[in-house]
N, CA, C and O of each residue as an XYZ file, in Angstrom:
460
protein
N      51.200     33.471    172.321
C      51.526     32.141    172.730
C      53.012     31.637    172.714
O      53.669     31.556    171.676
N      53.484     31.302    173.966
C      54.775     31.065    173.914
C      55.437     29.766    173.184
O      54.825     28.773    173.580
N      56.358     29.447    172.356
C      56.697     28.491    171.822
C      56.845     27.162    172.872
O      57.134     27.134    174.068
N      56.554     26.181    172.008
C      56.619     24.899    172.976
C      57.975     24.475    173.221
O      58.900     24.801    172.476
N      58.117     23.740    174.271
C      59.412     23.198    174.503
C      59.933     22.091    173.915
O      59.162     21.221    173.507
N      61.245     21.959    173.787
C      61.793     20.881    172.869
C      61.384     19.670    173.154
O      61.194     18.789    172.315
N      61.216     19.555    174.435
C      60.627     18.050    174.945
C      59.336     17.758    174.215
O      59.129     16.655    173.710
N      58.448     18.781    174.161
C      57.192     18.731    173.559
C      57.323     18.192    171.928
O      56.647     17.353    171.334
N      58.274     18.881    171.543
C      58.808     18.469    169.874
C      59.089     17.161    169.762
O      58.578     16.512    168.850
N      59.987     16.550    170.718
C      60.248     15.291    170.616
C      58.962     14.275    170.831
O      58.908     13.135    170.370
N      58.093     14.820    171.503
C      56.687     13.995    171.689
C      56.076     14.058    170.341
O      55.598     13.020    169.882
N      56.033     15.284    169.574
C      55.365     15.636    168.352
C      56.031     14.429    167.224
O      55.430     13.668    166.465
N      57.122     14.560    167.402
C      58.226     13.431    166.309
C      57.653     12.053    166.669
O      57.091     11.376    165.807
N      57.779     11.666    167.833
C      57.292     10.273    168.420
C      55.879      9.934    167.871
O      55.676      8.914    167.213
N      54.859     10.889    168.191
C      53.417     10.841    167.705
C      53.351     10.758    166.130
O      52.520      9.994    165.641
N      54.110     11.438    165.371
C      53.941     11.560    164.132
C      54.417      9.974    163.475
O      53.775      9.298    162.670
N      55.817      9.635    164.144
C      56.186      8.250    163.660
C      55.147      7.256    164.067
O      54.755      6.557    163.132
N      54.627      7.030    165.183
C      53.554      6.161    165.387
C      52.181      6.200    164.454
O      51.484      5.209    164.236
N      51.920      7.572    163.932
C      50.824      7.651    163.071
C      51.171      6.849    161.757
O      50.434      6.010    161.238
N      52.594      7.300    161.239
C      53.059      6.612    159.979
C      52.978      4.891    160.040
O      52.674      4.093    159.153
N      53.303      4.712    161.191
C      53.525      3.011    161.623
C      52.103      2.353    161.447
O      51.832      1.252    160.968
N      51.124      3.489    162.052
C      49.555      2.926    161.893
C      49.093      3.113    160.416
O      48.178      2.344    160.119
N      49.420      3.781    159.614
C      48.890      4.107    158.334
C      49.342      3.019    157.608
O      48.537      2.397    156.916
N      50.764      2.621    157.669
C      51.433      1.540    156.917
C      51.258      0.017    157.580
O      51.781     -0.926    156.985
N      50.741     -0.146    158.447
C      50.845     -1.397    158.936
C      50.230     -2.380    158.417
O      49.016     -2.361    158.216
N      51.075     -3.473    158.103
C      50.651     -4.517    157.295
C      50.667     -4.473    155.474
O      50.196     -5.309    154.703
N      51.359     -3.232    155.172
C      51.569     -3.033    154.032
C      52.900     -3.367    153.444
O      53.885     -3.436    154.180
N      52.979     -3.560    152.272
C      54.314     -3.880    151.279
C      54.354     -2.820    150.685
O      53.343     -2.123    150.775
N      55.389     -2.357    149.953
C      55.796     -1.263    149.175
C      54.592     -1.107    148.108
O      53.905     -0.088    148.024
N      54.424     -2.313    147.266
C      53.258     -2.145    146.376
C      51.840     -1.637    146.848
O      51.124     -0.880    146.193
N      51.559     -2.146    148.033
C      50.099     -1.602    148.755
C      50.355     -0.150    149.018
O      49.480      0.658    148.705
N      51.529      0.277    149.592
C      51.741      1.471    149.822
C      51.738      2.540    148.610
O      51.160      3.627    148.586
N      52.428      2.024    147.745
C      52.751      2.864    146.413
C      51.383      3.125    145.461
O      51.242      4.062    144.675
N      50.394      2.028    145.745
C      49.234      2.200    145.221
C      48.093      2.915    145.845
O      46.989      2.939    145.301
N      48.356      3.536    147.055
C      47.456      3.976    147.927
C      47.626      5.602    148.289
O      48.293      5.963    149.259
N      47.024      6.431    147.501
C      47.427      7.881    147.283
C      47.148      8.407    148.975
O      47.917      9.184    149.540
N      45.992      7.861    149.587
C      45.627      8.456    150.911
C      46.789      8.188    151.914
O      47.298      9.092    152.577
N      47.154      6.942    151.975
C      48.338      6.457    152.943
C      49.579      7.523    152.532
O      50.108      8.255    153.369
N      49.943      7.492    151.163
C      51.026      8.349    150.780
C      51.044      9.875    151.513
O      51.889     10.306    152.297
N      49.904     10.507    151.028
C      49.718     11.769    151.493
C      49.577     11.819    153.131
O      50.029     12.783    153.750
N      49.044     10.925    153.675
C      49.345     10.886    155.236
C      50.568     10.752    155.691
O      50.932     11.349    156.704
N      51.493      9.815    154.888
C      52.834      9.550    155.297
C      53.685     11.061    155.061
O      54.550     11.491    155.825
N      53.279     11.626    154.005
C      54.483     12.625    153.716
C      54.065     13.908    154.622
O      54.891     14.749    154.977
N      52.448     13.967    155.011
C      52.446     14.751    156.072
C      53.077     14.804    157.369
O      53.367     15.838    157.972
N      53.278     13.572    157.772
C      53.709     13.319    159.092
C      55.273     13.546    159.070
O      55.926     13.996    160.012
N      55.754     13.169    157.869
C      57.220     13.472    157.797
C      57.585     14.785    157.685
O      58.623     15.252    158.154
N      56.849     15.322    157.143
C      56.854     16.921    157.234
C      56.898     17.718    158.598
O      57.579     18.681    158.950
N      55.787     16.862    159.334
C      55.738     17.316    160.805
C      56.982     16.911    161.604
O      57.397     17.688    162.464
N      57.636     15.688    161.366
C      58.825     15.324    162.175
C      59.844     16.396    161.701
O      60.436     16.945    162.629
N      60.176     16.812    160.438
C      61.117     17.692    160.173
C      60.741     18.993    160.712
O      61.662     19.744    161.033
N      59.571     19.372    160.860
C      59.342     20.604    161.374
C      59.618     20.494    162.998
O      60.287     21.377    163.534
N      59.198     19.615    163.617
C      59.513     19.232    165.106
C      61.127     19.527    165.182
O      61.730     20.316    165.909
N      61.567     18.719    164.290
C      63.325     18.591    164.548
C      63.933     19.760    164.304
O      65.040     20.029    164.769
N      63.159     20.662    163.447
C      63.993     22.098    163.215
C      63.686     22.760    164.490
O      64.415     23.744    164.618
N      62.997     22.622    165.346
C      62.553     23.379    166.850
C      63.333     23.034    167.938
O      63.355     23.644    169.007
N      64.147     21.784    167.578
C      65.125     21.311    168.525
C      66.333     22.091    168.701
O      67.079     22.193    167.727
N      66.672     22.711    169.891
C      67.798     23.542    170.060
C      68.928     22.950    169.664
O      69.086     21.731    169.734
N      69.893     23.847    169.171
C      71.307     23.362    168.644
C      72.258     22.641    169.757
O      73.056     21.746    169.478
N      72.054     23.151    171.005
C      72.849     22.363    171.805
C      72.255     21.090    172.221
O      72.984     20.249    172.747
N      71.021     20.861    172.043
C      70.464     19.284    172.281
C      70.896     18.347    171.023
O      71.071     17.136    171.160
N      71.047     19.016    169.806
C      71.325     18.476    168.694
C      72.777     17.959    168.580
O      73.158     16.886    168.112
N      73.640     19.163    169.219
C      75.263     18.776    169.258
C      75.390     17.544    170.240
O      76.084     16.570    169.948
N      74.615     17.653    171.530
C      74.872     16.713    172.251
C      74.336     15.234    172.079
O      74.616     14.407    172.946
N      73.503     14.848    170.883
C      72.926     14.041    170.254
C      73.024     13.951    168.765
O      72.033     13.828    168.044
N      74.463     14.028    168.258
C      74.773     14.333    167.013
C      74.703     13.023    166.181
O      74.948     13.068    164.976
N      74.346     11.756    166.846
C      73.925     10.585    166.138
C      72.663     10.574    165.577
O      72.406      9.690    164.759
N      71.791     11.436    165.882
C      70.456     11.524    165.280
C      70.608     12.385    164.123
O      71.108     13.504    164.233
N      70.169     11.882    162.938
C      70.513     12.544    161.580
C      69.737     13.803    161.441
O      68.950     13.863    160.497
N      69.853     14.897    162.310
C      69.022     16.033    162.398
C      68.795     16.750    161.012
O      67.675     17.105    160.645
N      70.040     16.953    160.205
C      70.279     17.553    158.871
C      69.246     16.853    157.853
O      68.448     17.423    157.109
N      69.460     15.496    158.008
C      68.642     14.584    157.014
C      67.269     14.750    157.006
O      66.564     14.835    156.000
N      66.851     14.802    158.364
C      65.468     14.909    158.872
C      64.936     16.285    158.280
O      63.803     16.410    157.817
N      65.836     17.259    158.342
C      65.206     18.480    158.085
C      65.267     18.611    156.446
O      64.484     19.313    155.806
N      66.157     17.946    155.958
C      66.208     18.036    154.248
C      65.051     17.353    153.823
O      64.324     17.933    153.017
N      64.716     16.113    154.257
C      63.513     15.603    153.921
C      62.304     16.121    154.037
O      61.419     15.967    153.196
N      62.186     16.812    155.162
C      60.995     17.736    155.101
C      61.021     18.901    154.010
O      60.034     19.280    153.381
N      62.121     19.330    153.909
C      62.197     20.696    152.986
C      61.931     20.131    151.552
O      61.328     20.881    150.784
N      62.291     18.958    151.122
C      62.097     18.652    149.942
C      60.642     17.902    149.697
O      60.297     17.812    148.518
N      59.866     17.422    150.579
C      58.599     17.287    150.434
C      57.938     18.655    150.568
O      57.358     18.790    149.491
N      57.786     19.377    151.056
C      57.461     20.771    151.184
C      57.513     21.481    149.899
O      56.551     21.961    149.299
N      58.862     21.494    149.516
C      59.330     22.541    148.331
C      59.007     21.810    147.059
O      58.451     22.378    146.119
N      59.388     20.443    147.035
C      59.405     19.616    145.700
C      58.167     18.694    145.771
O      58.405     17.569    145.330
N      57.045     18.862    146.164
C      56.166     18.012    146.513
C      55.774     17.049    145.151
O      55.464     15.878    145.374
N      55.787     17.455    144.002
C      55.571     16.829    142.848
C      56.642     15.781    142.319
O      56.428     14.832    141.564
N      57.793     16.160    142.867
C      59.064     15.491    142.677
C      59.442     14.471    143.735
O      60.548     13.933    143.706
N      58.504     14.187    144.705
C      59.028     13.002    145.478
C      58.959     11.539    145.155
O      57.966     11.172    144.527
N      59.719     10.788    145.434
C      59.886      9.619    144.957
C      59.489      8.637    145.963
O      60.168      8.395    146.961
N      58.244      8.008    145.650
C      57.565      7.078    146.574
C      58.346      5.909    147.079
O      58.107      5.396    148.172
N      59.403      5.440    146.167
C      60.229      4.266    146.950
C      61.252      4.891    147.853
O      61.869      4.201    148.664
N      61.453      6.239    147.726
C      62.321      7.030    148.791
C      61.455      7.128    150.294
O      61.837      7.047    151.461
N      60.210      7.326    149.718
C      59.515      7.700    151.073
C      59.109      6.460    151.799
O      58.933      6.555    153.013
N      58.936      5.298    151.203
C      58.945      3.775    151.657
C      60.134      3.533    152.219
O      60.006      3.122    153.372
N      61.408      3.641    151.801
C      62.426      3.580    152.348
C      62.653      3.988    153.691
O      63.115      3.275    154.581
N      62.219      5.462    153.810
C      62.318      6.183    155.229
C      61.374      5.452    156.156
O      61.720      5.346    157.333
N      60.137      4.897    155.737
C      59.322      4.278    156.449
C      59.825      3.129    157.232
O      59.764      2.934    158.446
N      60.303      2.453    156.347
C      60.836      1.049    156.732
C      62.131      1.021    157.299
O      62.322      0.193    158.190
N      63.232      1.904    156.894
C      64.594      1.961    157.300
C      64.787      3.036    158.243
O      65.436      2.783    159.258
N      64.341      4.155    158.072
C      64.800      5.163    159.051
C      63.907      5.530    160.198
O      64.402      5.982    161.231
N      62.732      5.373    160.077
C      61.763      5.784    161.228
C      61.759      4.934    162.399
O      61.493      5.428    163.495
N      62.073      3.492    162.255
C      62.328      2.712    163.325
C      63.211      3.083    164.293
O      63.022      3.107    165.509
N      64.474      3.455    163.499
C      65.601      3.912    164.301
C      65.652      5.194    164.972
O      66.403      5.578    165.869
N      64.630      5.833    164.313
C      64.579      7.208    164.704
C      63.708      7.356    166.065
O      63.795      8.293    166.859
N      62.828      6.207    166.167
C      61.749      6.182    167.334
C      62.759      5.887    168.514
O      62.635      6.402    169.625
N      63.791      4.992    168.164
C      64.365      4.426    169.252
C      65.326      5.660    169.761
O      65.592      5.662    170.963
N      65.791      6.560    169.057
C      66.669      7.676    169.299
C      65.743      8.640    170.036
O      66.109      9.054    171.136
N      64.529      9.049    169.504
C      63.712      9.967    170.169
C      62.929      9.445    171.804
O      62.616     10.274    172.659
N      62.754      8.159    171.944
C      62.421      7.525    173.057
C      63.525      7.860    174.064
O      63.231      8.330    175.164
N      64.789      7.624    173.702
C      66.023      7.604    174.360
C      66.016      9.234    174.661
O      66.090      9.688    175.802
N      65.930      9.934    173.630
C      66.194     11.434    174.258
C      64.889     11.985    175.229
O      65.104     12.738    176.179
N      63.860     11.635    174.964
C      62.629     11.783    175.956
C      63.027     11.243    177.412
O      62.860     11.891    178.445
N      63.552     10.026    177.340
C      64.019      9.602    178.648
C      64.933     10.506    179.335
O      64.750     10.889    180.490
N      65.794     10.798    178.697
C      67.046     11.640    179.206
C      66.425     12.931    179.689
O      66.683     13.355    180.816
N      65.659     13.526    178.912
C      64.985     14.718    179.043
C      63.924     14.784    180.392
O      63.673     15.829    180.993
N      63.403     13.545    180.708
C      62.574     13.311    181.884
C      63.105     13.192    183.203
O      62.575     13.497    184.271
N      64.402     12.629    182.938
C      65.396     12.398    184.238
C      65.743     13.547    185.013
O      66.481     13.432    185.992
């Protein structure tokens, strides 16, 4: 099976962010931190985001260097390799601070690739 195009990977990122937003809708940090199922789902979706970002070609990353590609991939690597050392407060900050701006960047990238 041929690899998926990077445009589909952008769609994967957008879908994963949407899933995280659905999982955490209406939650504050305390509710998040006390819900292992939601934490697991969010960790999985963040790993999906990192894996999809890894598949974006370097030339696209260079043209869109305002997107924190390295940080996205580093977060994925930490989640996968250091699963038991993941700090819930760091994950929560990613959810509330980083993903909203990432969705805007991915939507802009998708619009550009569709044009």
